[in-house]
C-alpha positions as CSV (number, residue, x, y, z in Angstrom):
1,X,-3.6,-0.3,-12.8
2,X,-2.4,1.8,-9.8
3,X,-2.1,-0.2,-6.6
4,X,-1.2,1.4,-3.3
5,X,0.4,-1.3,-1.2
6,X,-0.2,-1.3,2.6
7,X,2.5,-2.1,5.2
8,X,1.2,-5.5,6.1
9,X,1.4,-6.7,2.5
10,X,5.0,-5.5,2.1
11,X,6.1,-6.9,5.5
12,X,4.6,-10.3,4.7
13,X,6.3,-10.3,1.3
14,X,9.7,-9.4,2.8
15,X,9.3,-12.3,5.4
16,X,8.4,-14.7,2.6
17,X,9.2,-13.7,-0.9
18,X,8.1,-17.0,-2.3
19,X,4.6,-16.7,-0.9
20,X,1.5,-15.3,-2.6
21,X,2.1,-11.7,-1.6
22,X,5.8,-11.9,-2.7
23,X,4.7,-13.5,-6.0
24,X,2.2,-10.7,-6.6
25,X,4.7,-8.0,-5.9
26,X,7.6,-9.6,-7.8
27,X,5.7,-10.9,-10.8
28,X,3.0,-8.5,-11.7
29,X,4.8,-5.6,-13.3
30,X,2.8,-6.1,-16.6
31,X,-0.5,-5.8,-14.7
32,X,0.0,-3.5,-11.7
33,X,1.9,-0.3,-11.0
34,X,2.7,-0.4,-7.2
35,X,2.9,2.8,-5.1
36,X,3.4,3.5,-1.4
37,X,3.9,6.6,0.7
38,X,7.5,7.3,1.8
39,X,6.2,6.4,5.3
40,X,6.4,2.7,4.3
41,X,10.1,2.9,3.7
42,X,10.5,4.4,7.2
43,X,8.3,1.6,8.7
44,X,10.5,-1.1,7.0
45,X,13.7,0.5,8.5
46,X,12.1,1.0,11.9
47,X,10.9,-2.7,12.0
48,X,14.0,-4.3,10.5
49,X,14.9,-6.2,13.8
50,X,11.3,-7.5,14.0
51,X,11.3,-8.5,10.3
52,X,14.7,-10.3,10.8
53,X,13.4,-12.2,13.9
54,X,10.2,-13.3,12.2
55,X,11.8,-14.2,8.9
56,X,14.9,-15.9,10.4
57,X,16.9,-14.3,7.5
58,X,20.5,-13.2,7.9
59,X,21.2,-9.5,7.6
60,X,22.3,-9.8,4.0
61,X,19.3,-12.0,3.1
62,X,16.9,-9.5,4.7
63,X,18.4,-6.6,2.8
64,X,18.1,-8.6,-0.4
65,X,14.5,-9.5,0.4
66,X,13.7,-5.8,1.1
67,X,15.3,-4.8,-2.2
68,X,13.4,-7.4,-4.3
69,X,10.0,-6.7,-2.6
70,X,10.3,-2.9,-2.9
71,X,12.0,-2.8,-6.3
72,X,8.7,-2.4,-8.2
73,X,7.1,0.0,-5.7
74,X,7.1,3.7,-6.5
75,X,7.6,5.6,-3.2
76,X,5.7,9.0,-3.2
77,X,6.5,11.8,-0.8
78,X,3.5,12.6,1.4
79,X,4.2,16.2,0.8
80,X,2.8,15.8,-2.7
81,X,-0.6,15.0,-1.4
82,X,-2.8,18.1,-1.0
83,X,-3.9,19.0,2.5
84,X,-7.6,18.8,1.6
85,X,-7.0,15.1,0.8
86,X,-5.3,14.5,4.1
87,X,-8.2,16.2,5.9
88,X,-10.9,14.2,4.2
89,X,-9.0,10.9,4.9
90,X,-8.4,11.8,8.5
91,X,-12.1,12.2,9.0
92,X,-12.8,9.0,7.1
93,X,-10.4,7.0,9.2
94,X,-10.9,8.6,12.6
95,X,-13.0,5.7,13.9
96,X,-11.2,3.0,11.9
97,X,-7.4,3.3,12.1
98,X,-5.6,6.6,11.7
99,X,-2.2,4.8,11.2
100,X,-3.4,4.1,7.6
101,X,-4.0,7.7,6.7
102,X,-0.9,8.0,4.5
103,X,-2.0,5.0,2.4
104,X,-5.6,6.0,2.0
105,X,-4.6,9.6,1.2
106,X,-2.1,8.4,-1.4
107,X,-4.8,6.1,-2.8
108,X,-7.2,9.0,-3.2
109,X,-4.6,11.3,-4.6
110,X,-3.5,8.8,-7.3
111,X,-7.0,7.5,-7.8
112,X,-5.8,4.0,-7.4
113,X,-6.8,0.9,-5.5
114,X,-5.6,0.2,-2.0
115,X,-4.3,-3.4,-1.5
116,X,-4.5,-4.4,2.1
117,X,-4.7,-7.5,4.3
118,X,-5.8,-5.4,7.3
119,X,-9.3,-6.8,8.1
120,X,-10.2,-3.9,10.4
121,X,-9.3,-1.3,7.7
122,X,-11.0,-3.3,5.0
123,X,-14.3,-3.7,6.9
124,X,-14.3,-0.1,8.2
125,X,-13.8,1.4,4.7
126,X,-16.3,-0.9,3.1
127,X,-18.9,0.0,5.8
128,X,-18.3,3.6,4.8
129,X,-18.9,2.7,1.1
130,X,-15.3,3.2,0.2
131,X,-14.9,1.2,-3.0
132,X,-11.2,1.6,-4.0
133,X,-9.8,-1.2,-1.9
134,X,-8.7,-4.7,-2.9
135,X,-7.9,-8.0,-1.1
136,X,-5.2,-10.4,-2.1
137,X,-7.7,-12.7,-3.7
138,X,-9.1,-9.9,-5.8
139,X,-5.5,-9.0,-6.8
140,X,-4.9,-12.6,-7.9
141,X,-8.2,-12.6,-9.9
142,X,-7.3,-9.4,-11.7
143,X,-3.9,-10.7,-12.6
144,X,-5.2,-14.0,-13.8
145,X,-7.8,-12.4,-16.0
146,X,-5.2,-10.0,-17.5
147,X,-2.9,-12.9,-18.2
148,X,-5.7,-15.0,-19.8
149,X,-6.6,-12.1,-22.1
150,X,-3.0,-11.9,-23.3
151,X,-3.0,-15.6,-24.3
């Protein structure tokens, strides 16, 4: 299952790799294929000081955490996404949050599911009948069902 991972999920996982979000990203490779636009990598680098301050990790611990959290994420260049997809998504998000355009555009392009903890984005997309979006609890349920089937 193709999962496009939003910034807030990755940031939270970097700050706490042993939490639920870290667990999902680090231990779900048999269930999910994680993707993100290249923009996410830029956001991680741009916010490194903030991540370090929040996490209270040393420089080397932060780099290690970033590595483990992003290890299973396939970063896709935004240039691969057709302009018509960008245009549709910009219209869709214009009254929700245009900062998430790259994630929703990649989600549409890959025909995946967007995993986000952004309540404003989640509510706004659902109000517009956008169905390809998942919460963390839904991700946990999907993984649990898949693991139970394999037993």
